[in-house]
Structure formats: structure tokens, C-alpha cells
C-alpha positions as CSV (number, residue, x, y, z in Angstrom):
1,M,-25.2,4.7,11.7
2,R,-27.8,1.9,12.4
3,K,-29.4,2.5,9.0
4,T,-26.0,2.2,7.3
5,L,-24.9,-1.0,9.1
6,A,-28.2,-2.7,8.4
7,L,-26.8,-3.4,5.0
8,L,-24.4,-5.9,6.5
9,A,-24.9,-9.0,8.5
10,F,-22.1,-10.3,10.8
11,L,-21.1,-13.7,12.0
12,P,-19.5,-13.8,15.5
13,L,-16.3,-15.7,15.6
14,L,-16.6,-18.5,18.2
15,A,-13.1,-19.8,18.1
16,P,-11.1,-19.3,21.3
17,V,-8.6,-16.5,21.5
18,P,-5.2,-18.0,20.5
19,A,-2.9,-18.6,23.4
20,A,0.8,-17.6,23.5
21,E,3.5,-20.0,22.6
22,A,5.2,-21.8,25.5
23,A,8.5,-20.2,24.5
24,S,9.2,-16.8,26.0
25,P,9.1,-13.8,23.7
26,S,12.6,-12.8,22.6
27,L,12.2,-9.1,22.1
28,K,13.6,-6.4,24.4
29,W,11.4,-3.3,24.3
30,T,13.0,0.1,24.9
31,T,12.2,3.8,24.5
32,P,12.5,6.2,22.8
33,C,11.8,4.9,19.3
34,P,13.6,6.2,16.2
35,D,12.0,9.4,15.0
36,Y,12.9,9.5,11.3
37,G,14.6,12.9,12.0
38,M,11.2,14.5,12.5
39,S,10.0,16.8,15.2
40,P,7.7,16.1,16.9
41,S,8.5,12.5,16.7
42,P,5.8,10.4,14.9
43,T,6.7,7.5,17.2
44,A,6.3,9.3,20.5
45,G,4.8,7.1,23.2
46,L,5.8,3.8,21.6
47,E,8.3,1.2,22.6
48,C,10.7,-0.3,20.1
49,A,12.8,-3.5,19.7
50,T,15.1,-5.1,17.1
51,L,14.9,-8.6,15.7
52,R,17.4,-10.5,13.5
53,V,15.8,-12.5,10.6
54,P,17.5,-14.4,7.8
55,L,18.4,-12.4,4.7
56,D,17.7,-15.6,2.6
57,Y,15.4,-18.1,4.2
58,A,16.8,-20.8,2.0
59,H,20.3,-20.1,3.5
60,P,19.5,-18.7,7.0
61,D,23.1,-18.2,8.2
62,R,23.2,-14.5,7.3
63,T,20.8,-12.2,9.0
64,I,19.5,-8.7,8.7
65,E,17.8,-6.5,11.3
66,L,14.2,-5.4,11.6
67,T,13.1,-2.6,13.9
68,L,9.6,-3.0,15.5
69,S,7.4,-0.7,17.5
70,R,4.6,-1.4,20.0
71,H,1.7,0.1,21.7
72,A,0.8,-2.3,24.4
73,G,-2.9,-3.3,24.8
74,T,-4.8,-2.8,28.0
75,P,-4.5,-5.5,30.7
76,G,-7.7,-7.4,31.0
77,K,-8.9,-6.3,27.5
78,R,-5.9,-7.5,25.4
79,R,-6.8,-10.4,23.1
80,G,-3.7,-10.7,21.0
81,V,-1.3,-8.8,18.6
82,L,-2.2,-6.7,15.6
83,L,0.6,-6.1,13.0
84,M,0.2,-3.2,10.7
85,N,1.8,-2.3,7.3
86,P,1.3,1.0,5.5
87,G,2.1,-0.2,1.9
88,G,4.6,1.1,-0.6
89,P,6.5,-1.1,-0.8
90,G,9.2,1.0,0.8
91,S,7.0,2.8,3.3
92,P,8.3,2.7,6.9
93,G,5.8,1.5,9.5
94,L,7.1,2.3,13.0
95,A,4.6,5.2,13.5
96,M,1.5,3.1,12.6
97,P,0.6,2.2,16.2
98,A,0.7,5.9,17.2
99,Q,-1.4,6.8,14.2
100,L,-4.0,4.2,15.1
101,L,-4.1,5.5,18.7
102,Q,-4.5,9.0,17.5
103,R,-7.3,8.2,15.1
104,M,-9.1,5.4,16.9
105,G,-8.0,5.8,20.5
106,G,-11.6,6.0,21.8
107,S,-12.8,3.0,19.8
108,G,-11.5,0.3,22.1
109,L,-9.4,-1.2,19.3
110,P,-5.9,-0.2,20.7
111,D,-7.0,-1.7,24.1
112,A,-7.6,-5.1,22.5
113,Y,-4.2,-5.6,21.0
114,D,-0.5,-5.1,21.3
115,V,-0.3,-3.0,18.2
116,I,2.9,-3.7,16.3
117,G,4.5,-1.5,13.6
118,F,7.7,-2.3,11.8
119,D,10.0,-1.0,9.1
120,P,10.0,-3.9,6.6
121,R,13.2,-5.4,5.4
122,G,15.2,-2.9,3.4
123,T,13.4,0.1,4.8
124,A,14.7,3.0,7.0
125,Y,15.7,1.5,10.4
126,S,15.6,-2.2,9.2
127,T,18.9,-2.8,7.3
128,P,18.1,-0.3,4.5
129,V,18.9,-0.8,0.8
130,T,19.9,1.8,-1.8
131,C,20.1,2.2,-5.5
132,A,22.0,5.5,-5.2
133,M,19.4,7.3,-7.4
134,T,19.3,11.0,-8.1
135,P,16.1,12.8,-7.0
136,E,15.0,12.8,-10.7
137,E,15.4,9.0,-10.9
138,R,13.3,8.2,-7.8
139,G,10.1,8.3,-9.7
140,A,11.2,5.8,-12.3
141,V,8.7,3.2,-11.1
142,L,5.9,5.0,-12.9
143,G,5.7,7.1,-16.1
144,P,6.3,9.7,-17.3
145,Y,3.4,10.2,-19.7
146,A,4.7,9.2,-23.2
147,D,3.6,11.1,-26.3
148,G,4.8,8.3,-28.6
149,P,7.4,5.5,-29.2
150,R,10.3,7.9,-29.0
151,D,9.3,9.0,-25.5
152,V,9.1,5.3,-24.5
153,A,12.6,4.7,-25.9
154,A,13.9,7.7,-24.1
155,T,12.4,6.5,-20.8
156,A,13.8,3.0,-21.4
157,A,17.3,4.5,-21.7
158,K,16.9,6.2,-18.3
159,A,15.3,3.0,-16.8
160,R,18.4,1.0,-17.9
161,V,20.6,3.3,-15.9
162,V,18.5,3.0,-12.8
163,A,18.4,-0.8,-13.0
164,S,22.2,-0.8,-13.4
165,K,22.6,1.4,-10.4
166,C,20.5,-1.0,-8.3
167,G,22.6,-3.9,-9.4
168,E,25.9,-2.0,-8.6
169,A,24.9,-0.2,-5.4
170,S,26.6,-0.8,-2.1
171,T,23.7,-3.0,-1.0
172,K,23.6,-5.1,-4.2
173,D,24.1,-8.3,-2.2
174,L,20.8,-7.7,-0.4
175,L,18.8,-6.9,-3.6
176,P,17.7,-10.4,-4.6
177,H,16.1,-11.0,-1.2
178,M,13.9,-7.9,-1.1
179,T,10.6,-9.7,-1.9
180,T,7.1,-10.0,-0.7
181,A,7.5,-13.6,0.1
182,N,10.5,-12.9,2.4
183,T,8.7,-10.0,4.0
184,A,5.8,-12.4,4.8
185,R,8.3,-14.8,6.3
186,D,9.6,-11.9,8.4
187,L,6.0,-11.4,9.7
188,D,6.0,-14.9,10.9
189,R,9.4,-14.5,12.6
190,I,7.9,-11.4,14.3
191,R,4.9,-13.6,15.4
192,E,7.3,-16.2,16.8
193,A,9.4,-13.5,18.6
194,L,6.3,-12.1,20.2
195,G,5.4,-15.6,21.6
196,E,2.1,-15.8,19.8
197,R,0.5,-18.7,18.0
198,K,-1.4,-16.4,15.7
199,I,-1.4,-12.8,14.6
200,S,-4.0,-10.3,13.4
201,Y,-3.0,-8.0,10.6
202,Y,-4.1,-4.7,9.0
203,G,-2.4,-3.7,5.7
204,V,-3.3,-1.0,3.2
205,S,-2.4,-0.6,-0.5
206,Y,0.7,-2.8,-1.1
207,G,0.2,-3.9,2.5
208,S,-3.0,-5.6,1.3
209,Y,-0.9,-7.8,-1.0
210,L,1.6,-8.5,1.8
211,G,-1.2,-9.6,4.1
212,A,-2.8,-11.7,1.4
213,A,0.6,-13.4,0.9
214,Y,1.1,-14.0,4.6
215,T,-2.3,-15.6,5.1
216,S,-1.8,-17.7,2.0
217,M,1.6,-18.9,3.1
218,F,0.7,-19.3,6.8
219,P,-3.1,-19.8,6.9
220,G,-3.0,-21.6,10.3
221,R,-1.2,-18.7,11.9
222,S,-3.7,-16.0,10.8
223,D,-6.1,-14.6,13.3
224,R,-8.1,-11.6,12.0
225,I,-6.8,-10.3,8.7
226,V,-7.9,-6.9,7.2
227,L,-6.8,-5.9,3.7
228,D,-7.6,-2.3,2.8
229,S,-7.4,-0.8,-0.7
230,V,-6.7,-4.1,-2.3
231,L,-4.2,-4.9,-5.0
232,G,-4.9,-7.8,-7.4
233,P,-3.5,-11.3,-6.6
234,R,-0.3,-10.7,-8.6
235,G,0.7,-7.7,-6.6
236,L,2.4,-4.7,-8.2
237,D,3.1,-6.3,-11.6
238,V,2.8,-4.7,-15.1
239,V,-1.0,-5.2,-15.0
240,A,-1.3,-3.3,-11.7
241,N,0.9,-0.5,-13.1
242,Q,-1.5,-0.1,-16.1
243,R,-4.4,-0.1,-13.7
244,F,-3.2,3.2,-12.2
245,A,-4.9,4.8,-15.3
246,E,-8.1,2.9,-14.6
247,G,-8.0,4.3,-11.0
248,F,-7.3,7.8,-12.4
249,D,-10.4,7.6,-14.6
250,D,-12.6,6.2,-11.8
251,R,-11.5,8.9,-9.3
252,F,-11.1,12.1,-11.4
253,P,-14.8,12.8,-11.7
254,D,-14.9,13.3,-7.9
255,F,-12.3,16.1,-8.2
256,A,-13.9,17.6,-11.3
257,A,-17.3,17.9,-9.4
258,W,-15.5,19.3,-6.4
259,A,-13.6,21.9,-8.4
260,A,-16.7,22.9,-10.4
261,A,-18.6,23.6,-7.2
262,R,-15.8,26.0,-6.2
263,D,-15.2,27.8,-9.5
264,D,-15.5,31.1,-7.7
265,V,-12.4,30.2,-5.8
266,Y,-10.2,28.3,-8.3
267,H,-11.6,29.3,-11.7
268,L,-11.1,25.8,-13.2
269,G,-14.5,25.5,-14.8
270,R,-18.2,25.8,-13.8
271,T,-19.0,22.2,-14.7
272,P,-17.2,18.9,-14.4
273,A,-16.9,18.8,-18.2
274,A,-15.2,22.2,-18.1
275,V,-12.8,21.1,-15.4
276,T,-11.9,18.0,-17.5
277,A,-11.3,20.2,-20.5
278,K,-9.0,22.3,-18.3
279,F,-7.0,19.2,-17.4
280,F,-6.1,18.5,-21.0
281,E,-5.4,22.2,-21.6
282,L,-3.0,22.4,-18.7
283,A,-1.4,19.0,-19.4
284,A,-0.5,20.2,-22.9
285,V,1.3,23.2,-21.5
286,R,2.8,21.8,-18.3
287,G,4.0,18.4,-19.4
288,P,4.1,15.0,-17.8
289,E,4.6,16.1,-14.2
290,F,1.3,17.8,-14.2
291,R,-0.5,14.5,-14.9
292,S,1.5,12.7,-12.2
293,D,0.8,15.5,-9.7
294,T,-2.9,15.3,-10.4
295,W,-2.9,11.6,-9.9
296,N,-1.2,12.0,-6.5
297,G,-3.8,14.7,-5.6
298,L,-6.6,12.2,-6.1
299,Y,-5.6,10.0,-3.2
300,D,-7.6,11.9,-0.6
301,D,-10.3,14.5,-0.7
302,A,-8.2,16.5,1.8
303,R,-5.6,17.0,-1.0
304,F,-8.2,18.6,-3.4
305,P,-7.6,22.2,-2.2
306,A,-3.8,21.9,-2.8
307,L,-4.4,20.2,-6.1
308,A,-6.8,22.9,-7.3
309,A,-4.3,25.6,-6.1
310,E,-1.6,23.9,-8.1
311,W,-3.8,23.9,-11.2
312,S,-4.3,27.6,-10.6
313,G,-0.6,28.3,-10.7
314,A,0.7,27.7,-7.2
315,A,4.0,25.9,-6.6
316,R,4.1,22.1,-6.7
317,V,3.5,20.3,-3.4
318,A,6.9,19.5,-1.8
319,A,8.0,15.9,-1.5
320,A,7.4,14.2,1.9
321,P,10.4,13.9,4.2
322,L,10.8,10.2,3.7
323,D,10.5,10.2,-0.1
324,G,14.2,9.6,-0.6
325,D,16.4,7.0,-2.3
326,N,15.7,4.3,0.3
327,R,12.0,4.3,-0.2
328,A,12.3,4.5,-4.0
329,A,15.0,1.8,-4.0
330,L,13.1,-0.7,-1.9
331,Q,9.9,-0.1,-3.9
332,L,11.7,-0.9,-7.1
333,Q,13.5,-3.9,-5.7
334,V,10.4,-5.5,-4.3
335,I,8.2,-5.0,-7.4
336,C,10.9,-6.0,-9.8
337,N,11.9,-9.1,-7.8
338,D,8.2,-10.2,-7.3
339,A,7.0,-10.3,-10.9
340,D,8.0,-11.3,-14.4
341,W,8.2,-8.0,-16.3
342,P,8.2,-7.9,-20.1
343,E,11.7,-7.1,-21.3
344,Q,11.1,-5.8,-24.8
345,V,10.8,-2.0,-25.2
346,G,8.3,-2.7,-28.1
347,F,5.9,-4.2,-25.6
348,Y,5.7,-0.9,-23.7
349,Q,5.5,1.2,-26.9
350,R,2.5,-0.9,-28.1
351,A,0.9,-0.7,-24.6
352,V,1.3,3.1,-24.5
353,E,-0.5,3.5,-27.8
354,R,-3.3,1.1,-26.7
355,E,-3.8,2.9,-23.4
356,R,-3.7,6.3,-25.1
357,A,-6.9,5.3,-27.0
358,R,-8.5,3.6,-23.9
359,R,-7.5,6.0,-21.1
360,P,-6.0,9.2,-22.5
361,M,-5.8,11.1,-19.2
362,F,-3.1,8.8,-17.6
363,G,-2.8,5.6,-19.6
364,P,0.4,6.4,-21.5
365,A,2.1,7.1,-18.1
366,A,0.8,3.9,-16.4
367,A,1.8,1.8,-19.4
368,N,5.3,3.3,-19.9
369,V,8.5,1.3,-19.3
370,N,10.3,1.2,-15.9
371,P,13.6,-0.3,-14.6
372,C,12.0,-3.7,-14.0
373,A,12.3,-4.4,-17.7
374,F,16.1,-4.3,-17.4
375,W,16.4,-5.8,-13.9
376,P,19.9,-7.1,-13.1
377,V,18.9,-10.2,-11.1
378,E,16.6,-13.2,-11.8
379,R,13.7,-14.0,-9.5
380,A,14.8,-16.4,-6.8
381,E,11.4,-18.1,-6.5
382,P,8.0,-17.9,-8.0
383,P,5.5,-15.2,-6.9
384,V,3.3,-16.1,-3.9
385,R,0.1,-17.8,-5.0
386,I,-2.7,-16.0,-3.3
387,G,-5.5,-18.3,-2.1
388,G,-5.6,-21.9,-1.1
389,P,-7.3,-23.6,1.9
390,G,-7.6,-21.9,5.3
391,P,-10.1,-20.4,7.7
392,A,-12.6,-17.7,6.8
393,D,-10.8,-14.8,8.4
394,V,-9.9,-12.3,5.7
395,L,-11.9,-9.1,5.4
396,L,-11.4,-6.9,2.3
397,V,-12.5,-3.2,2.4
398,Q,-12.4,-1.2,-0.8
399,N,-13.5,2.2,-2.0
400,L,-15.4,2.1,-5.3
401,R,-13.2,4.9,-6.8
402,D,-9.6,4.3,-5.7
403,P,-7.0,6.0,-7.9
404,A,-4.2,3.5,-7.0
405,T,-5.9,0.2,-6.3
406,P,-9.0,0.2,-8.4
407,L,-12.0,-2.1,-7.7
408,S,-11.1,-4.6,-10.5
409,G,-8.0,-5.7,-8.7
410,A,-9.8,-6.1,-5.4
411,R,-12.4,-8.2,-7.1
412,E,-9.7,-10.5,-8.4
413,T,-8.1,-10.9,-5.0
414,R,-11.6,-11.6,-3.5
415,A,-12.1,-14.4,-6.0
416,A,-8.6,-15.8,-5.4
417,L,-9.3,-16.0,-1.6
418,G,-12.7,-17.7,-2.2
419,S,-14.6,-18.8,0.9
420,R,-11.8,-17.5,3.2
421,A,-12.8,-13.9,2.4
422,R,-15.6,-11.3,2.5
423,M,-15.4,-7.9,0.8
424,V,-17.2,-4.7,1.7
425,T,-17.1,-2.0,-0.8
426,V,-17.6,1.7,0.1
427,D,-19.2,4.3,-2.1
428,A,-16.4,6.7,-1.8
429,G,-13.3,7.9,-3.6
430,G,-9.6,8.0,-2.5
431,H,-7.0,5.5,-1.3
432,G,-7.8,3.9,2.0
433,V,-11.0,3.0,3.9
434,F,-10.2,2.5,7.6
435,T,-9.7,5.7,9.7
436,R,-11.2,7.8,6.9
437,E,-14.5,9.6,6.6
438,N,-17.0,6.8,5.9
439,A,-18.3,5.8,9.3
440,C,-19.8,2.5,7.9
441,G,-16.4,1.5,6.5
442,N,-14.7,2.2,9.8
443,E,-17.3,0.3,11.8
444,V,-17.0,-2.8,9.5
445,V,-13.3,-3.0,10.3
446,L,-13.8,-2.2,14.0
447,R,-16.5,-4.8,14.4
448,Y,-14.2,-7.4,13.0
449,L,-10.9,-6.6,14.6
450,R,-12.2,-5.5,18.0
451,D,-15.4,-7.6,18.3
452,G,-14.7,-10.6,16.1
453,L,-17.8,-10.0,14.0
454,F,-17.1,-11.3,10.5
455,P,-19.6,-10.4,7.7
456,T,-21.6,-13.4,6.7
457,A,-21.5,-12.3,3.0
458,D,-20.0,-9.5,0.9
459,G,-21.6,-6.2,1.5
460,S,-21.5,-2.5,0.8
461,C,-21.5,0.9,2.6
462,P,-23.3,3.9,1.1
463,A,-21.9,7.3,0.4
464,E,-21.8,9.7,3.3
465,N,-22.0,13.5,3.1
């Protein structure tokens, strides 16, 4: 561990711990927390509370409800509050404090903070939205892999239907206000309700963009900010969608090498080149879902055995319990409201052919059209501008081979944040650094959030066996 951490120098933060606001906190914490219908409950041991926030901050008379969770810090060791977001958008977050306690309970980090999770606006227990989509329509945000212009046109026809459903659904009046900017404003209302001058924050995947938006909009209210698996500074726009194919290409060699080393078990090829050839062979037979399933299997080394078994002919991995209409609806609503998506089907047809030449494994899926091209509402405000003046308090951590948020986007966000940020790259694959296998990456985050040691410069963590 010492040899690994010698690659990084740290600067202690000398600023005093932010004090609480004079006003009393306005949250009433109770137990038990909502359990998402799961047993055992993923929120066991946590307290929960509700908070009303404006639906539209420009016209704050109408409110919606947020549900929050908390694991209280240890008296005498507590230094503030740490808000957490799991990404998505559309992913519920009430269980995150319990997950942090399970994975990092002995690190001292949960002692140092009241750890706060929340279901973002529109999600699960926080005034949920719907698009009334069928199970087949819930994957409309990405793909499928298009074999040519006719496939793009066929996808466009289905995407129009989904967009119309979102615009006609029972929660259509909420739809225009499901944005990253409003969710960042919700974070600040949570800060206020907790009675804190500043908040620390950890967000992964889309949560990295939410955190970047919050600290750009409210730089004086940010304490220690960690962005993990970092999106580019424009969030989940058409460029980020196309970068999924870049992430696929970056990450797939890890799986190919893993499978080749286990050819006696899975019989997918004795060399990485043979495994790659097997991918194209199977894709030609099994169709677009095979490519999407493979991409999902690249998120974590722990998924490799199930992915290899699926390649070998086993049944597809079942959807997660929360992968329903609400999650898919909010994901669509946020990304379509956040960005200015091209509206011409021809744009996507040309992009598919370009990406087929550049990234044939997954490019024609990542470049395909989605419902944002036919979105029924106009953006209420411009996207959040990432960057601007503020304290040096933003730590970015990024795997070199991330299938969903590739390194190129993280580098753009690092540049946008300028002197406010430091970035530490990890020689690893998969989506997510903190609480994963690389001890150096974990220690970088712990040293900052727990101890206030901010890297003096960008750095890196080597691969670990």
C-alpha cells in the first residue's frame, strides 16, 4: 500500500470544519425506512425523513416530496454531512448509507459524517414519474444495434411512441421539471433542511455530473466533493451516448483476456483474438440484445462469469427488481430535458454508419436514435455550465477502462473544473472506483473525505492483482 500511495502527494485542508446554520434542522427522522419491496430490506438500520421542495424553482408555490435516509455519524468524530448519489439518472439512493457502512464500516468514514441518501425527484419514494412504458420500451434510451438506415428508421418510429407516452402520461405536468439543475437545487434544499452551511458529496456515474452541477451552481456551499466514473461536462447528451461504444472498446479486451484464460471452462477461445472473433460470430446469430447484454456485463469483473455463461448458451441475466417503468421514465426525462438532441432521423442514420466503421462492436447501438429526438417539451433553461470560480475541493477518480463513462469524458470535466479539481486515474476496468478492488483508489477517496487530504496534483494508481 505504501508503494502504491507514494505516487500521489496530498495537501491537507486547513479550513475550519463548516458550522451548522443558526436555524434548526427541519427534518423528522423515523424508522423503518422504505424497503423497495425487498427482503431483507436494503435500508435496514437507517433513519428516513421527507422534505418538500419546489417542483419548479422559478414558481415555487407547488411542491413535490423527497425521501431521505441517514446513518448518523459518531459523536465526537462527526465533521459534517455526506450526501450520496448512485447515478442513473433514475436510480434510487436510499440504501447508499447502508451500502457504505457495509463496505467501508471499518474505515472511519461513516463515523465522520451523517451519511445521507435520497431518492432524487421523480424516483421511487420521491414523487415518482411515469411514461407508462411496456417492458420492451424501457430500454429505449440506448440502441438497439442498427444494421443500416432502415433499422434506424424503425427505431425512430418506436422512439416517437415512447416520447408521446411520456408527454401524455399521468405525471406529464411533472415532466418539464425533471432536470439535473433542479436536482442540484434539491441538494441545496437538503443542505438547508439539515442545518448545514456546506455539504460533502459522493456521486458515481451520472451522479458525477449531478455533483459537478451542484458545485458549479453552489461553489460556496461545497465542502469535499468526490466524482467517481466521470461523465463529460455536458452530461448524458448525444456525445455521451456515442461514447458508450468507446467505453465498450476500452473495456472488452479485459473480458477477452479473462475468458481466454478460462477456455477450459467456457470454450469461448484460447486467445483474446479468438474470443473477439466469437463475439462477432455470436452477435450475427443472436441479434442486438447480445451486444447490449455484453456491454452490461463489462461493468464489473464480478459479472464476467455470468457473461461468459450467457455466451456459452445459458439464459439471460434477469432484470434487477428496480428496473421498471419509473427508473426508465426518469432516466429519459432527465437526459432529454437536459440536452439539445438532434431531431432529424438522418443525423442518426449517418452517425450509425460512421460509428460502424469506427467502432463496429457497439458503435451502431450507441449512435442509434432514441426518444429524446422527438421529445414533447422544450427545455425550460440552458444546461448547467460546469466550471467557474470556486475553491479547490473537487476530486475526480476514474478507471482507465470504463465501459460507460470512458476516460475522454472525465478528462473534459477535469479541464472544465480547472484549478478547482484534481483527477486520479486507476489502471483498472469497470464502472466505479470507490469501494471496489483497487486499494489505492479507495485510499485516495478515504484520505480526502475522511482526513481532508486533497491531492496536490493529478495522479494515478497502478493495476493490482
